[in-house]
Each structure stands twice: as C-alpha cells, then as structure tokens.
C-alpha positions as CSV (number, residue, x, y, z in Angstrom):
1,M,-132.2,-185.4,176.0
2,D,-132.9,-182.5,173.5
3,L,-135.1,-179.6,174.7
4,R,-137.9,-180.6,172.2
5,E,-137.9,-184.1,173.6
6,R,-138.0,-182.9,177.2
7,V,-141.0,-180.6,176.4
8,V,-142.9,-183.4,174.7
9,A,-142.2,-185.7,177.4
10,A,-143.5,-183.3,180.0
11,V,-146.8,-183.0,178.0
12,D,-147.0,-186.8,177.7
13,A,-146.5,-187.0,181.6
14,G,-149.5,-184.8,182.2
15,L,-148.5,-181.1,182.0
16,T,-150.7,-178.9,179.8
17,Q,-149.0,-177.3,176.7
18,S,-149.2,-173.9,178.6
19,Q,-147.5,-175.3,181.7
20,A,-144.8,-177.0,179.7
21,A,-144.1,-173.8,177.7
22,A,-143.7,-172.0,181.1
23,V,-141.5,-174.6,182.8
24,F,-139.1,-174.9,179.8
25,G,-139.1,-171.1,178.8
26,V,-140.4,-171.6,175.3
27,S,-143.5,-170.2,173.6
28,L,-146.8,-172.0,173.5
29,R,-146.6,-172.0,169.7
30,S,-143.2,-173.8,170.0
31,V,-144.8,-176.6,172.1
32,E,-147.5,-176.8,169.5
33,R,-145.1,-177.2,166.7
34,Y,-143.1,-179.9,168.5
35,L,-146.3,-182.0,169.1
36,A,-147.5,-181.4,165.5
37,R,-144.0,-182.5,164.1
38,R,-144.1,-185.7,166.2
39,R,-147.6,-186.4,165.0
40,A,-146.7,-185.8,161.4
41,T,-143.3,-187.4,161.2
42,G,-142.8,-189.4,164.3
43,I,-139.6,-187.6,165.2
44,L,-138.7,-184.2,166.8
45,A,-135.3,-183.5,165.3
46,A,-135.0,-180.2,163.3
47,S,-135.5,-180.4,159.7
48,E,-132.6,-179.9,157.3
49,Q,-132.2,-176.2,156.2
50,R,-132.4,-175.9,152.5
51,H,-131.8,-172.2,151.8
52,G,-128.8,-169.8,151.8
53,P,-125.5,-169.9,150.2
54,G,-124.5,-173.3,148.7
55,A,-128.0,-174.8,148.9
56,D,-127.6,-176.1,145.4
57,G,-124.3,-177.8,146.2
58,A,-122.1,-175.2,144.7
59,P,-119.6,-173.2,146.9
60,P,-121.1,-169.8,147.8
61,A,-118.4,-167.8,145.8
62,A,-119.2,-169.8,142.6
63,G,-122.8,-168.4,142.7
64,L,-121.6,-164.9,143.3
65,A,-119.0,-165.0,140.5
66,A,-121.5,-166.3,138.0
67,R,-124.2,-163.7,138.9
68,S,-121.8,-160.8,138.8
69,A,-119.8,-161.9,135.7
70,G,-121.8,-159.8,133.2
71,R,-121.7,-156.6,135.4
72,R,-118.1,-156.0,135.9
73,G,-117.1,-152.4,136.2
74,R,-120.7,-151.2,136.2
75,C,-122.9,-149.9,139.1
76,H,-126.5,-150.9,139.7
77,A,-127.8,-148.3,137.1
78,G,-125.7,-149.7,134.3
79,R,-123.3,-146.7,134.1
80,A,-119.6,-146.9,134.3
81,R,-118.1,-146.6,137.9
82,G,-118.2,-143.1,139.2
83,G,-121.5,-142.2,137.5
84,V,-120.3,-138.8,136.3
85,P,-117.9,-138.4,133.4
86,R,-114.4,-137.0,134.2
87,R,-113.6,-133.5,133.2
88,Q,-111.4,-132.9,130.3
89,R,-108.0,-131.4,131.2
C-alpha cells in the first residue's frame, strides 16, 4: 500500500489529521492534500508531471538546438565570442 493510501486509511480509521501526520512522518499539509485529492478525484495517485524537458513530446536536445540555432558563436550580449577585439599584430 502506498504511503498516501496508508495515511488516508489511518484518518478513515479514526486518527486525526495531525496524529496521522505524526505517525507517518509527513506534514499536516500533506495529509490535507491527500484527503482533498481523494475528495476531488476519487484517487490518491500522483498526477502526471507536465513540465521540464520533452514536455511537448520532442526530445530535450531538439528543443535546445532549435532555441540556440540563431545564436551560434555569440555570447549573451550579442558580441562575437571573446567580447574584446584581438590586437593587430
């Protein structure tokens, strides 16, 4: 049984939310979130994460290559690499 399920089962069995939090070593806010999720969705499983690299289905490297394609050889200020012109010999 998952920790979330055990915490909610303990509250259902009669423990207060504070007691369940102390017994399972989670915060009171976590217990509140578990109960709210069950009320809202009927399940306790974690939701799917929809952020970070590849969130749009493209591999992470494809996004980076597309973003940096127009900036090759330039620093953040738009100057050529090195920032200072070389001395003439």
